[in-house]
C-alpha positions as CSV (number, residue, x, y, z in Angstrom):
1,M,14.7,11.5,-0.7
2,M,13.8,8.6,-3.0
3,T,16.3,5.7,-2.7
4,G,14.8,3.5,-5.5
5,Q,12.8,4.2,-8.6
6,P,9.2,5.4,-8.2
7,G,6.6,2.7,-8.5
8,G,5.1,3.3,-11.9
9,F,1.5,3.2,-13.0
10,W,1.3,-0.3,-14.4
11,R,3.1,-1.9,-11.4
12,R,0.8,0.0,-9.0
13,L,-2.3,-1.1,-11.0
14,A,-1.2,-4.7,-11.1
15,A,-0.5,-4.7,-7.4
16,N,-3.9,-3.2,-6.7
17,I,-5.6,-5.9,-8.8
18,I,-3.7,-8.6,-6.9
19,D,-4.7,-7.1,-3.6
20,G,-8.3,-6.6,-4.8
21,V,-8.5,-10.3,-5.6
22,I,-7.1,-11.3,-2.2
23,V,-9.5,-9.0,-0.3
24,G,-12.4,-10.2,-2.6
25,I,-11.7,-13.8,-1.8
26,A,-11.4,-13.1,1.9
27,G,-14.7,-11.2,1.7
28,L,-16.4,-14.0,-0.1
29,I,-15.3,-16.5,2.5
30,I,-16.6,-14.2,5.3
31,G,-19.8,-13.8,3.4
32,L,-20.2,-17.5,3.0
33,I,-19.5,-18.0,6.7
34,V,-22.2,-15.4,7.6
35,I,-24.7,-17.1,5.3
36,Y,-23.9,-20.5,6.8
37,V,-24.1,-19.3,10.4
38,F,-27.4,-17.6,9.8
39,G,-28.7,-20.4,7.6
40,V,-29.8,-18.1,4.8
41,E,-29.5,-18.8,1.1
42,P,-28.2,-15.8,-0.9
43,A,-31.1,-15.8,-3.4
44,S,-33.7,-15.8,-0.6
45,A,-32.1,-13.3,1.7
46,P,-34.3,-10.3,1.8
47,E,-32.9,-9.3,5.2
48,E,-31.1,-6.0,4.7
49,G,-29.4,-6.5,8.0
50,L,-27.6,-9.6,6.7
51,N,-26.4,-7.7,3.6
52,V,-25.3,-4.8,5.8
53,G,-23.4,-7.3,8.0
54,V,-21.7,-9.0,5.1
55,D,-20.8,-5.6,3.6
56,F,-19.4,-4.4,6.9
57,A,-17.3,-7.5,7.3
58,N,-16.0,-7.1,3.7
59,N,-15.2,-3.4,4.2
60,S,-13.5,-4.1,7.5
61,V,-11.2,-6.8,5.9
62,S,-10.3,-4.4,3.1
63,L,-9.6,-1.5,5.5
64,L,-7.6,-3.7,7.8
65,Y,-5.6,-5.1,4.9
66,S,-4.9,-1.7,3.5
67,L,-3.9,-0.1,6.9
68,A,-2.2,-2.8,8.8
69,L,-0.3,-4.9,6.3
70,P,2.0,-2.0,5.0
71,V,2.7,-1.0,8.6
72,L,3.6,-4.5,9.7
73,W,5.4,-5.5,6.5
74,S,7.7,-2.6,5.6
75,G,5.2,-0.9,3.2
76,Y,4.3,-4.0,1.4
77,T,0.9,-5.6,0.6
78,V,0.9,-9.0,-1.1
79,G,0.4,-7.3,-4.5
80,K,3.1,-4.8,-3.9
81,K,5.5,-7.4,-2.7
82,A,4.8,-9.5,-5.8
83,L,5.5,-6.5,-8.1
84,G,8.6,-5.3,-6.1
85,I,7.1,-2.0,-4.9
86,R,6.3,-0.7,-1.4
87,I,4.9,2.4,0.3
88,V,7.3,4.6,2.3
89,K,7.3,8.0,3.8
90,K,8.7,10.8,1.7
91,D,12.0,10.6,3.6
92,G,12.3,6.8,2.7
93,S,11.4,5.5,6.2
94,N,8.7,2.9,6.9
95,V,5.1,4.0,7.2
96,G,3.3,4.0,10.5
97,I,-0.4,3.6,11.3
98,G,-1.0,7.4,11.3
99,T,0.5,7.7,7.9
100,M,-1.6,4.9,6.6
101,L,-4.7,6.3,8.1
102,M,-4.0,9.6,6.2
103,R,-3.3,7.7,3.0
104,V,-6.3,5.4,3.1
105,V,-9.0,7.0,5.1
106,V,-8.5,10.7,4.6
107,S,-7.8,10.4,1.0
108,G,-10.8,8.1,0.6
109,I,-12.9,10.8,2.0
110,V,-11.4,13.3,-0.4
111,Y,-12.1,11.0,-3.3
112,L,-15.6,10.5,-2.1
113,F,-16.4,14.2,-1.8
114,T,-14.9,14.9,-5.3
115,L,-17.3,12.2,-6.7
116,G,-14.4,10.2,-8.2
117,I,-12.7,13.1,-10.0
118,G,-9.9,12.9,-7.4
119,V,-9.3,9.3,-8.4
120,I,-9.1,10.2,-12.1
121,V,-6.7,13.1,-11.3
122,S,-4.6,10.6,-9.2
123,I,-4.4,8.2,-12.1
124,F,-3.1,10.9,-14.4
125,M,-0.6,12.1,-11.7
126,V,0.9,8.6,-11.4
127,A,1.0,8.2,-15.2
128,I,2.5,11.6,-15.9
129,R,4.5,12.9,-12.9
130,K,8.2,12.0,-12.7
131,D,7.8,11.1,-9.0
132,K,4.6,9.1,-9.7
133,R,2.9,10.5,-6.6
134,A,-0.9,10.6,-6.4
135,I,-3.2,12.8,-4.3
136,H,-3.2,10.2,-1.5
137,D,0.6,10.3,-1.5
138,F,0.6,14.0,-1.1
139,I,-2.0,13.9,1.7
140,A,0.0,11.3,3.7
141,G,3.5,12.4,2.7
142,T,4.2,9.0,1.1
143,Q,5.6,7.6,-2.1
144,V,5.6,4.2,-3.8
145,T,9.1,3.0,-4.5
146,T,11.1,0.0,-5.7
147,S,13.6,0.5,-2.8
148,L,14.1,-2.4,-0.5
149,P,13.5,-2.0,3.3
150,P,16.5,-1.6,5.4
151,A,18.1,-4.9,6.4
152,K,17.2,-6.0,9.9
153,E,20.1,-6.5,12.3
154,K,20.7,-10.1,13.0
155,T,20.7,-11.2,16.6
156,Y,22.5,-14.4,17.4
């Protein structure tokens, strides 16, 4: 039951670019903090452990952003909010953490094991399908829509 229009390819792409920039900046800041704390200059950092630590921190920020923000913010990320689209369950209700785990983690594993072919198929699905749902939407039972979240009841 879609209450708004499906979030189309270009809006989803632009939202992902915005979110990628935000996560990238956060990752850069974390990386700089790690380098500062450990007193290592990037060009002279042969320590693989430091690189693994920075990568782990960056991936953790990305995962937390992708999982938690839509759950806490009615399906929005900063990019999706800017473009007027949000993630909802197929029935139009707000997503929960389990739904987002399926959407992000399980679909990520599927994309990994298909060596990126799943990503290409998803791009075509969003571009061509009327409902604009990708593989990760089918796995998690979600859709991206332009519908607004239900109004919260005011308490005075």
